[in-house]
N, C-alpha and C positions, 0 to 999 in steps of 0.2 A: 504494500500500500504506500502511496506517495503522500507525505505529510507536508502541507504548506504552512509556513510560519509567516502569516500576513497580518494586516491590520485587524481583521475580524478575529483571528486567533488571539492576538494580544489584547484587544478590547474585552474579550470574554474573560481572559485570565485576570485582567485588571478589575473587572466587575466582581469576580469571585473574591479577589483580595480585599476590596473595599468592604464587602459584606461579611468577611470572616472575622471572628473575634480576635484572631492573631494578626490580622491585617496582612496576611500572606496567602498565596495559593500556589499549588504545584501542579505541573503537568509533566509526567514521566514519559520520556520518549522510548525508554528501554522497556522490554516486555516483562521483566521480573527482577526482584531484588537479587536474584542469583546471577544475573548477567554480569560479565566481566567488565563492561563499561556502563556506567550509570550516567544518563543524560537527562537533565531536568530543566524546564523553563519555570522560573519562579516570578510570580507577580508580587510586588511588595509596595506597601504604602508607608508614608511618613508615620512614625510612631510604632512600627513593628519592632519587636525586641528579639534580637538574635544574641543569646547569651554568649559572651566570649568563650571560645573553646579552641581545642587543638586536636588534630588527628595524629596520634602518636605512632601508629604503625608505620614502618619505614616505606611502605608502598602507598600510603594514603595521601597523595598529592591531590590538589583541586585546581581546576581551571574555571575562571569566571569571566564572562564577557557581558557587557551591558548591551541590551537590545533596545531599550527605550527608557527615557528618564535619566535620573542621576542618583548616585549614592556615593558615600565615602566608605572606602574599605579601610578598616582599622587594624593595625598590627600592634601587639602588646608584648612586653617582656613577660616572663613567667610570673613576675611579682606584680604585674598590672600597670606598669608605666607604658604610656603610649609611645611606641617607637616610630610609627609611620601613620600618616593619614593620606590615603591615596584616593584622589577624586576620579571616579569612573563616570564618564559622561559620553553619551552617544556621539556628539560632535566635538568632544574634548581631545586633549592630547593623549590621554590614557583611556583605552576602551576595553582592555582585558588584563587579567593578571593570573599568573600561575603561583599557587601557594605551596610551599614545601611542607612535607610532613613535619609535625612538631611545632608549627607556627601558631601562636595564640592569636586569634582574630575574631572580628565581628564586623558589622556594617551599620551604617546610618543612612536610611533612605532620605533623600533630599527633595524629591519631587513626587507628586501624585502619579499614579499609573506607571511606576518604574517596573521594568521587567529585566531580569538577567538570566543568562544561560550558564548552567553549572555542569561540568563534566568531572567525574572522578572514577577511580578504579573500584570495581565491585569484587565480589558480591557485597551487598549492603547488609550489615548486621547492626540493627538499632541498638542492641545491648552493648556493643563494643565499638560503635562508630566514632565517638568523640569523648574526650575528657573535658569537663566544664570547669571554668575558672572558679576557685573557691572565693576569690575576691569580688565576684560579681553575683548579683542576686539571681535566684532561680526565676524562671519564667512564671508569670502570674503571682509573684510575691509582692509584698507591700512596697519594697524599695525600688522597684523597676523604674517608675516615673522619675524619681530623683536621680537615679543612676544615669538614665538616658539624657536628662537635662545636663548633667555634669559632662557626659561624653561630648555633647554638642559643642561645648566651649573649651574642651581640653586641648592644651598645647602639647606638641611633641616633646617628650622628655618628662612630662608631668604625670602624676598619679591622681586619681580621684581622691578627694579629701578623706572619705570614709573607708578607704582601702587600708 
């Protein structure tokens, strides 16, 4: 089957993200979690929280490219200091990034209707997919809003005050 990634596809993914409690939606291009290559389009809205995490297995690299909108890709030290803030913009200087295994990272969506494409090696095992930063709040916990506001203004080299 031929799959077209067009405006209609992206509009539908964005609508799903806007109406999701997590402000994100996923469309898997791969057939199963057992596939050796995992390919996912992700619709994301401002305010979605991706808890900082790292994929520690030596073969767990990730590739992310922006398809629509804008987001900042954040790279942290293991202790929670911001090491890099990489702007991913469709018409910007940087449109894609490959993330090495063991890299602590998250993202901040900057525009409504943002969509990015993620590729990583499978199979996908939810129980062992990522290690989450103990210096960042769990998803849906009380501290997420304050943490996200702190991330928005965080300068490279700085740590969030409550870390």
